[in-house]
C-alpha positions as CSV (number, residue, x, y, z in Angstrom):
1,M,-3.1,-2.2,-4.9
2,T,-3.8,-5.4,-7.0
3,L,-5.9,-6.1,-9.8
4,P,-7.7,-9.6,-10.0
5,S,-6.3,-12.0,-12.6
6,D,-9.0,-11.2,-15.4
7,A,-9.0,-7.5,-15.0
8,A,-7.9,-6.7,-18.5
9,S,-8.7,-3.2,-19.8
10,P,-11.2,-2.3,-22.2
11,T,-9.7,-1.5,-25.4
12,A,9.4,24.5,5.2
13,P,13.2,25.2,5.7
14,R,15.2,22.3,5.5
15,S,16.8,20.8,8.6
16,T,20.3,21.4,8.8
17,G,21.0,18.7,11.7
18,T,24.0,16.4,11.8
19,G,22.3,13.4,10.7
20,P,19.1,11.6,10.0
21,G,18.6,10.5,13.5
22,R,20.4,9.5,16.6
23,A,20.7,6.2,18.5
24,V,19.4,6.1,21.8
25,G,19.2,3.4,24.5
26,R,16.3,1.4,23.5
27,T,17.0,-2.2,24.4
28,E,15.4,-5.5,24.3
29,P,15.0,-7.3,27.6
30,G,18.5,-8.5,28.6
31,T,20.4,-6.5,26.0
32,S,22.5,-3.5,26.6
33,A,22.0,0.0,25.2
34,A,22.7,0.6,21.6
35,P,25.8,2.7,20.8
36,A,25.5,6.0,18.9
37,A,25.2,5.9,15.5
38,P,27.9,7.4,13.3
39,A,27.3,11.0,12.1
40,T,25.9,11.0,8.7
41,S,24.5,13.6,6.0
42,A,21.5,15.9,6.7
43,G,18.4,14.1,7.0
44,L,15.1,14.2,5.4
45,D,13.1,17.3,5.3
46,R,11.7,17.8,8.6
47,G,8.1,19.1,9.6
48,V,7.0,19.7,5.9
49,L,4.1,17.3,5.6
50,G,0.6,17.7,7.1
51,T,-2.0,15.1,7.8
52,G,-3.4,15.8,4.2
53,D,-0.4,15.2,2.4
54,I,0.4,12.1,4.2
55,V,-3.4,11.0,3.4
56,F,-2.6,11.9,-0.3
57,F,0.7,9.7,-0.4
58,V,-1.0,6.5,1.2
59,V,-4.5,6.9,-0.5
60,A,-2.7,7.4,-3.7
61,A,-0.9,4.1,-3.3
62,A,-4.2,2.2,-3.1
63,A,-5.3,3.7,-6.5
64,P,-8.9,4.0,-5.9
65,L,-10.0,4.4,-9.6
66,T,-8.1,1.4,-10.5
67,V,-9.4,-0.7,-7.8
68,M,-12.9,0.3,-8.4
69,A,-13.1,-0.1,-12.2
70,G,-10.7,-3.1,-12.3
71,V,-11.4,-5.0,-9.0
72,A,-15.1,-4.3,-8.0
73,P,-16.7,-5.9,-10.9
74,F,-15.0,-9.1,-10.1
75,A,-15.8,-8.7,-6.5
76,I,-19.5,-8.4,-7.4
77,A,-19.2,-11.4,-9.9
78,F,-17.9,-13.6,-6.9
79,G,-19.9,-12.0,-4.0
80,G,-23.0,-10.7,-5.4
81,I,-24.7,-7.2,-4.7
82,G,-23.6,-7.5,-1.0
83,T,-20.1,-6.7,-2.1
84,P,-20.2,-3.2,-0.8
85,V,-20.5,-4.5,2.8
86,A,-17.0,-6.6,2.1
87,Y,-15.3,-3.2,1.7
88,L,-17.1,-1.7,4.8
89,A,-16.1,-4.5,6.8
90,T,-12.5,-4.8,5.7
91,G,-12.5,-0.7,6.6
92,V,-13.7,-1.8,10.3
93,I,-11.1,-4.3,10.6
94,L,-8.2,-2.0,9.7
95,A,-9.4,0.5,11.7
96,L,-9.3,-1.9,14.6
97,F,-5.8,-2.4,13.6
98,A,-5.1,1.2,13.5
99,V,-6.4,1.5,17.2
100,G,-3.3,-0.6,18.4
101,F,-0.9,0.9,15.7
102,T,-1.6,4.5,16.6
103,A,-1.4,3.6,20.4
104,M,2.0,2.2,19.9
105,T,3.0,5.3,17.6
106,A,3.6,7.5,20.7
107,H,6.3,5.3,21.7
108,I,7.9,4.8,18.2
109,R,10.3,7.8,17.0
110,N,12.0,5.7,14.3
111,A,10.8,6.1,10.7
112,G,11.3,2.3,9.8
113,A,7.5,1.8,10.0
114,F,6.9,-2.1,10.1
115,Y,10.5,-2.4,11.0
116,A,10.5,-0.1,14.0
117,Y,7.0,-1.6,15.3
118,V,8.0,-5.2,15.1
119,T,11.5,-4.7,16.3
120,R,10.2,-2.9,19.5
121,G,7.4,-5.6,20.1
122,L,9.1,-8.7,18.9
123,G,12.8,-8.2,18.9
124,R,15.4,-7.3,16.5
125,A,15.7,-10.3,14.7
126,A,12.0,-10.3,13.9
127,G,12.3,-6.5,13.0
128,L,15.1,-7.2,10.6
129,G,13.0,-10.0,9.2
130,A,9.9,-7.6,8.8
131,A,12.2,-5.1,7.2
132,L,13.5,-7.1,4.4
133,L,9.9,-8.4,3.9
134,A,8.5,-4.9,3.5
135,V,11.3,-4.1,1.3
136,L,10.4,-7.2,-1.0
137,S,6.8,-6.5,-0.8
138,Y,6.7,-2.8,-1.7
139,N,9.0,-3.4,-4.4
140,A,7.2,-6.4,-5.9
141,I,3.9,-4.2,-5.7
142,Q,5.6,-1.3,-7.4
143,I,7.8,-3.2,-10.0
144,G,4.8,-5.3,-11.0
145,M,2.8,-2.3,-11.4
146,Y,4.8,-0.9,-14.3
147,G,3.4,-4.0,-16.2
148,A,-0.4,-2.6,-15.6
149,F,1.0,0.9,-16.3
150,G,2.5,-0.1,-19.7
151,F,-0.5,-1.9,-20.7
152,F,-3.2,0.6,-19.7
153,A,-1.1,3.4,-21.3
154,H,-0.5,1.6,-24.6
155,T,-4.1,0.5,-25.2
156,T,-5.3,4.1,-23.9
157,A,-3.0,5.9,-26.0
158,T,-3.5,3.5,-29.2
159,D,-7.5,3.8,-29.0
160,L,-7.8,7.5,-28.2
161,L,-4.9,8.8,-30.0
162,G,-3.9,6.5,-32.7
163,L,-0.4,6.2,-31.0
164,D,0.9,2.7,-31.0
165,V,3.8,2.6,-28.5
166,P,5.0,-0.7,-27.2
167,W,4.2,-1.2,-23.5
168,P,7.8,-1.4,-22.3
169,V,8.4,2.2,-23.7
170,W,5.5,3.4,-21.7
171,A,6.8,1.6,-18.7
172,L,10.2,3.0,-19.0
173,L,8.6,6.6,-19.3
174,G,6.7,5.6,-16.2
175,V,10.0,4.7,-14.4
176,A,11.5,8.1,-15.5
177,A,8.7,10.2,-14.3
178,V,8.7,8.4,-10.9
179,W,12.2,8.8,-10.4
180,F,12.1,12.6,-11.2
181,L,9.3,13.1,-8.9
182,G,10.7,11.2,-6.1
183,Y,14.2,13.0,-6.7
184,R,12.5,16.3,-6.2
185,S,11.4,17.6,-2.8
186,I,8.5,15.6,-1.1
187,N,6.4,18.9,-1.2
188,L,6.4,18.5,-5.1
189,G,5.3,14.8,-4.9
190,A,2.6,15.7,-2.3
191,K,1.1,18.4,-4.7
192,V,1.4,16.0,-7.7
193,L,-0.2,13.1,-5.9
194,G,-3.1,15.4,-4.4
195,A,-4.1,16.6,-8.1
196,L,-4.1,13.2,-9.5
197,L,-6.0,11.6,-6.5
198,I,-8.6,14.4,-6.5
199,A,-8.7,13.8,-10.3
200,E,-9.5,10.0,-10.1
201,T,-11.8,10.2,-7.3
202,G,-13.5,13.1,-8.6
203,I,-14.6,11.2,-12.0
204,L,-15.9,8.2,-9.8
205,L,-18.1,10.8,-7.9
206,V,-19.4,12.1,-11.1
207,L,-20.7,8.8,-12.0
208,A,-22.0,8.2,-8.5
209,V,-24.2,11.7,-8.4
210,A,-25.3,10.8,-12.0
211,V,-26.7,7.4,-10.9
212,L,-28.3,9.0,-7.7
213,V,-30.0,11.8,-9.8
214,R,-31.3,9.3,-12.2
215,G,-32.3,6.8,-9.4
216,G,-30.5,4.1,-10.7
217,A,-31.7,1.5,-13.1
218,H,-35.0,0.8,-11.1
219,G,-34.9,2.9,-8.3
220,L,-32.4,3.3,-5.3
221,S,-32.4,0.2,-2.9
222,L,-30.6,-0.8,0.1
223,S,-30.7,-4.7,-0.7
224,S,-26.9,-4.7,-0.8
225,F,-26.9,-4.5,3.0
226,A,-29.4,-7.1,3.6
227,P,-28.0,-10.0,5.5
228,H,-29.0,-12.8,2.9
229,N,-27.1,-10.8,0.3
230,V,-24.0,-10.3,2.7
231,F,-23.7,-13.7,3.6
232,S,-23.4,-15.6,0.3
233,G,-21.3,-18.2,-0.4
234,G,-18.7,-16.2,-2.6
235,M,-18.1,-13.6,0.1
236,G,-14.8,-15.1,1.1
237,G,-13.0,-14.6,-2.0
238,V,-14.5,-11.0,-1.9
239,L,-13.0,-10.1,1.3
240,G,-9.5,-11.2,0.0
241,L,-9.8,-8.8,-2.9
242,S,-11.1,-6.1,-0.5
243,F,-8.0,-6.1,2.0
244,A,-5.7,-6.1,-1.1
245,A,-7.5,-3.0,-2.2
246,F,-6.4,-0.9,1.0
247,I,-2.9,-1.8,1.0
248,G,-0.7,1.3,1.2
249,F,-2.6,2.8,4.1
250,E,0.0,1.3,6.7
251,A,2.9,3.4,5.4
252,T,1.9,6.5,7.0
253,A,4.4,5.8,9.7
254,I,7.3,5.9,7.2
255,Y,6.8,9.6,6.7
256,R,7.4,10.4,10.4
257,E,10.6,12.4,9.9
258,E,8.9,14.6,7.4
259,A,5.7,15.0,9.3
260,R,4.8,18.1,11.1
261,E,4.0,17.1,15.1
262,P,4.4,13.4,13.9
263,H,2.7,12.0,17.3
264,R,-0.5,13.7,16.0
265,T,-0.1,13.9,12.3
266,V,0.8,9.9,11.7
267,P,-2.4,8.8,13.6
268,R,-4.4,11.4,12.2
269,A,-3.4,10.3,8.6
270,T,-3.8,6.6,9.4
271,Y,-7.5,6.8,10.5
272,A,-8.3,9.4,7.8
273,A,-6.9,7.1,5.0
274,I,-8.8,4.1,6.4
275,A,-11.8,6.1,6.8
276,F,-11.9,7.5,3.3
277,L,-11.0,4.4,1.6
278,G,-13.6,2.2,3.4
279,L,-16.3,4.8,2.9
280,F,-15.4,5.6,-0.7
281,Y,-15.3,2.0,-1.8
282,T,-18.4,1.0,-0.2
283,F,-20.3,4.0,-1.6
284,I,-19.0,3.6,-5.2
285,T,-19.6,-0.3,-5.3
286,W,-23.3,0.5,-4.2
287,M,-23.5,3.0,-6.7
288,I,-22.4,0.8,-9.6
289,V,-25.0,-2.1,-8.2
290,Q,-27.7,0.6,-8.5
291,A,-26.5,1.8,-12.1
292,F,-27.4,-1.9,-13.2
293,G,-30.1,-3.0,-10.5
294,A,-29.5,-5.7,-8.2
295,T,-30.0,-8.6,-10.8
296,E,-28.3,-7.0,-13.9
297,A,-25.4,-5.9,-11.8
298,V,-24.1,-9.7,-11.1
299,A,-24.9,-10.5,-14.6
300,T,-23.0,-7.6,-16.2
301,A,-20.0,-8.1,-13.9
302,T,-19.9,-11.8,-14.8
303,A,-20.1,-11.4,-18.5
304,D,-18.2,-8.2,-19.0
305,P,-16.2,-7.4,-15.7
306,A,-13.6,-5.0,-17.5
307,G,-16.2,-3.0,-19.2
308,M,-18.6,-2.6,-16.3
309,F,-17.5,0.9,-15.2
310,F,-17.2,2.1,-18.6
311,T,-20.5,1.0,-19.7
312,A,-22.2,2.8,-16.8
313,M,-20.1,6.0,-17.3
314,T,-21.2,6.0,-20.9
315,D,-24.8,5.5,-20.2
316,Y,-25.0,8.0,-17.1
317,V,-22.6,10.6,-17.8
318,G,-21.4,10.4,-21.4
319,A,-18.8,9.1,-23.8
320,W,-16.4,11.8,-23.0
321,A,-16.5,10.8,-19.2
322,T,-15.5,7.4,-20.3
323,D,-12.5,8.6,-22.3
324,V,-11.3,10.7,-19.2
325,Q,-11.8,7.5,-16.9
326,R,-9.5,5.7,-19.2
327,V,-7.0,8.4,-19.0
328,L,-7.3,8.7,-15.3
329,I,-6.7,5.1,-14.7
330,V,-3.1,5.6,-16.0
331,T,-2.5,8.6,-14.1
332,S,-3.9,6.5,-11.1
333,L,-1.3,3.9,-11.7
334,L,1.6,6.6,-12.0
335,A,0.2,8.2,-8.7
336,A,0.5,4.7,-7.2
337,L,3.9,4.0,-8.3
338,L,5.2,7.3,-7.0
339,A,3.6,6.6,-3.6
340,F,5.4,3.1,-3.4
341,H,8.7,4.5,-4.7
342,N,8.7,6.9,-1.7
343,T,7.9,4.3,0.7
344,I,10.5,2.0,-0.6
345,T,13.3,4.6,-0.8
346,R,12.4,5.5,3.2
347,Y,12.6,2.1,4.3
348,G,16.4,2.0,2.6
349,Y,17.0,5.3,4.4
350,A,15.8,4.0,7.8
351,L,17.9,0.8,7.4
352,A,20.9,2.6,6.3
353,T,21.0,4.9,9.0
354,E,21.4,1.8,11.4
355,Q,24.0,0.1,9.0
356,A,21.7,-2.5,8.2
357,A,21.5,-1.6,4.5
358,P,24.1,0.0,2.1
359,A,25.4,3.3,3.5
360,A,24.5,5.0,0.2
361,L,20.7,4.5,0.7
362,G,20.7,6.7,3.5
363,R,22.4,9.6,1.5
364,I,20.2,12.6,1.4
365,H,20.2,15.2,-1.4
366,P,21.3,18.5,-0.1
367,R,18.9,20.6,-1.9
368,H,15.9,18.5,-2.4
369,G,15.9,16.6,0.9
370,S,15.3,13.1,-0.9
371,P,17.1,9.9,-0.3
372,W,18.2,10.4,-4.1
373,I,20.8,7.6,-4.2
374,G,18.0,5.1,-3.0
375,G,15.7,6.7,-5.5
376,I,18.1,5.9,-8.4
377,A,18.8,2.3,-7.0
378,Q,14.9,1.5,-7.0
379,S,14.3,3.0,-10.4
380,V,17.2,1.0,-12.0
381,L,15.8,-2.1,-10.6
382,A,12.5,-1.4,-11.9
383,A,13.8,-0.5,-15.3
384,V,15.9,-3.6,-15.4
385,A,12.7,-5.7,-14.4
386,V,10.7,-4.1,-17.1
387,V,13.4,-4.8,-19.8
388,V,14.0,-8.4,-18.8
389,A,10.1,-8.9,-18.8
390,A,10.0,-7.4,-22.4
391,L,12.9,-9.5,-23.8
392,I,11.2,-12.7,-22.4
393,G,8.2,-11.8,-23.8
394,A,6.1,-11.7,-20.7
395,D,2.5,-10.4,-20.7
396,P,2.8,-7.2,-19.2
397,Y,-0.5,-7.4,-17.4
398,N,-1.3,-11.4,-16.9
399,Q,2.3,-12.3,-16.1
400,F,4.6,-9.3,-15.3
401,F,1.9,-7.3,-13.3
402,L,-0.1,-9.9,-11.7
403,W,2.8,-12.6,-10.8
404,V,5.1,-10.0,-9.6
405,N,2.6,-8.1,-7.5
406,S,0.8,-11.1,-5.7
407,P,3.8,-12.1,-3.2
408,G,3.9,-8.5,-2.5
409,V,0.3,-8.3,-1.4
410,V,0.6,-11.4,0.8
411,G,3.7,-9.9,2.6
412,I,2.1,-6.7,3.0
413,L,-0.9,-8.8,4.9
414,V,1.8,-10.8,6.9
415,L,3.6,-7.5,7.9
416,Q,0.2,-6.0,9.2
417,A,-0.6,-9.2,11.3
418,L,3.0,-9.2,12.7
419,A,2.4,-5.4,13.6
420,G,-0.8,-6.1,15.3
421,L,1.2,-8.8,17.4
422,A,4.0,-6.5,18.0
423,V,1.7,-3.8,19.5
424,F,0.4,-6.4,22.0
425,A,3.6,-7.6,23.0
426,F,5.1,-4.0,23.3
427,F,2.4,-3.2,25.8
428,R,2.5,-6.6,27.5
429,R,6.2,-5.5,28.6
430,N,5.4,-1.9,29.2
431,R,3.0,-2.0,31.9
432,A,2.9,1.9,32.6
433,A,2.5,2.6,29.0
434,A,-0.5,0.0,28.6
435,E,-2.2,1.4,31.7
436,S,-2.1,4.9,30.4
437,A,-3.4,3.8,26.7
438,G,-6.2,1.5,28.2
439,V,-7.0,-2.1,27.8
440,F,-9.0,-1.9,24.6
441,R,-6.0,0.0,22.7
442,T,-3.2,-2.4,24.0
443,V,-4.9,-5.8,24.2
444,V,-8.4,-6.1,22.7
445,A,-7.7,-4.2,19.5
446,P,-4.2,-5.6,18.7
447,V,-5.2,-9.1,19.4
448,A,-8.4,-9.0,17.7
449,A,-6.9,-7.3,14.6
450,T,-4.0,-9.8,14.5
451,V,-6.4,-13.0,14.4
452,L,-8.9,-11.2,11.7
453,L,-5.8,-10.0,9.6
454,C,-4.3,-13.8,9.7
455,G,-7.7,-14.8,8.5
456,A,-7.6,-12.1,5.7
457,T,-4.0,-13.4,4.7
458,A,-5.4,-16.8,4.6
459,L,-8.2,-15.9,2.5
460,V,-5.9,-14.2,-0.1
461,V,-3.6,-17.3,-0.2
462,W,-6.6,-19.6,-0.6
463,R,-7.7,-17.7,-3.6
464,L,-4.5,-16.6,-4.8
465,D,-5.7,-17.8,-8.3
466,L,-8.0,-14.7,-8.5
467,F,-4.9,-12.6,-8.4
468,T,-2.6,-14.5,-10.7
469,A,-4.8,-16.3,-13.2
470,A,-2.6,-19.3,-12.6
471,G,-2.6,-22.6,-10.9
472,P,-0.9,-24.2,-7.8
473,E,2.5,-24.5,-9.9
474,V,2.8,-20.9,-10.0
475,N,0.9,-19.7,-6.9
476,W,2.6,-21.9,-4.2
477,P,6.1,-20.8,-5.1
478,L,5.0,-17.2,-5.2
479,V,3.5,-17.6,-1.5
480,A,6.7,-19.4,-0.4
481,I,8.7,-16.3,-1.2
482,V,7.1,-14.4,2.0
483,P,8.1,-16.8,4.5
484,V,11.8,-17.4,2.6
485,V,12.3,-13.7,2.7
486,F,11.1,-13.2,6.4
487,L,13.4,-15.9,7.8
488,A,16.3,-14.6,5.7
489,G,16.2,-11.4,7.5
490,V,15.9,-13.2,10.8
491,G,19.0,-15.2,9.8
492,I,20.8,-11.9,8.8
493,A,20.0,-10.3,12.1
494,L,21.3,-13.2,14.0
495,R,24.4,-13.4,12.1
496,L,24.8,-9.6,12.9
497,R,24.4,-10.4,16.6
498,A,27.1,-13.0,16.5
499,R,29.7,-11.0,14.3
500,R,28.7,-7.3,14.5
501,P,26.8,-7.0,17.9
502,E,27.3,-3.2,17.8
503,V,25.3,-3.1,14.5
504,Y,22.7,-5.6,15.8
505,A,22.4,-3.5,19.0
506,R,21.4,-0.5,16.9
507,L,18.4,-2.1,15.0
508,G,15.2,-0.1,15.3
509,T,17.0,2.3,18.0
510,T,17.4,5.4,15.7
511,E,14.9,8.2,16.8
512,V,14.1,10.9,14.0
513,D,12.2,13.4,16.4
514,A,11.5,14.2,19.9
515,G,7.9,13.1,19.9
């Protein structure tokens, strides 16, 4: 989840197996089978997450309330009243991506998500490059988000309670809360995220129902879906914002080891997350247009984007709902922080099981079944970043959040495109699997998704100023981080191949379930 640059706020029993997985003889063309991984401590909790639990995790990462209240008005200001179609189109494109992604899921029993898919499709060197980029990207998004959390918590507490606590204190309290929830069992995290997600989506639905009941400002209209409103000059920038609003859904695969019947649960959760986000964003943005009327909506979004949803909430529901909405934006960010924290620690766990990361990151708490050392490491990194930002006087929102967050957004879009290409490459080499899955799932969908995701990445890079509120002197170095990190991962992999071939051979081979 990311906000545009001007979005300032108004005032089951545990598994007792012998290791997190086992290395099997999956090989790249021309390579020998991987040696068995050394035995380690017990793995993550097996079979404790259902489809709904995983959906809560990945949808919470997208922070729907924050995206709608903080991003949708800017999208309307840039793209006009046809903005709802941008969210719908993005959902369709990502559903196309999911077709190939889930087709390959049946052949991936590694919990490394992008790392596993890219390794199997494009080779171990590209896979480790993708792993390093994923770790960097998710950390950038999550750590930068502490700036937004501190900012919104500070302004909300000051305005509603008269409690003037500096933003770094709120941010560090957030780090502590996220660490604790991540340290405890994944079941607890799922319950907390479920409650917070229901609350944040619920308040937006209250607004939408109120607008529907009153018939909007001038009667309900479908003009947002008219072609002349959809294909307006500013829609390119809007599409960039809309793709960023979906970030998080692709992490369904990272919970494979903890999922019940992962070969069914992961695909279902992926489709469900995309469908929910696409339809929810489309409906809510259409409703906010109706709340003001076609002409007035664009004028309001241009003049007061940060206050647009709050004004509508006050007018249609009441001041009490506006106060609740402000509090729920803070909890929305907390939910997203926890979801990304879990994703990061599980990437570290997956890499540690294959000796591609420090072994400590793969240690599992004997009682809670969480990668607790990885959780401590990630939380310490976040806390240090918050302290440094405070010491150098960085603005918590316009600099710490936006600048740190932006390369992560670009990185995740690049990884989605790489995963689409990996799906195509994998099925090209595995003809029997391709014939079983069909041409559409193995060729048409992944190729089309890859091309479209490359276009989405280009749009975000082109209009990165919408995300950073900065010029080329800031934006180009931020973008450059993405290829540099990916190529660094490729270089590390090639070094492993030359100096530690037994570790290189194990990359992407650890299975965490029997399918």
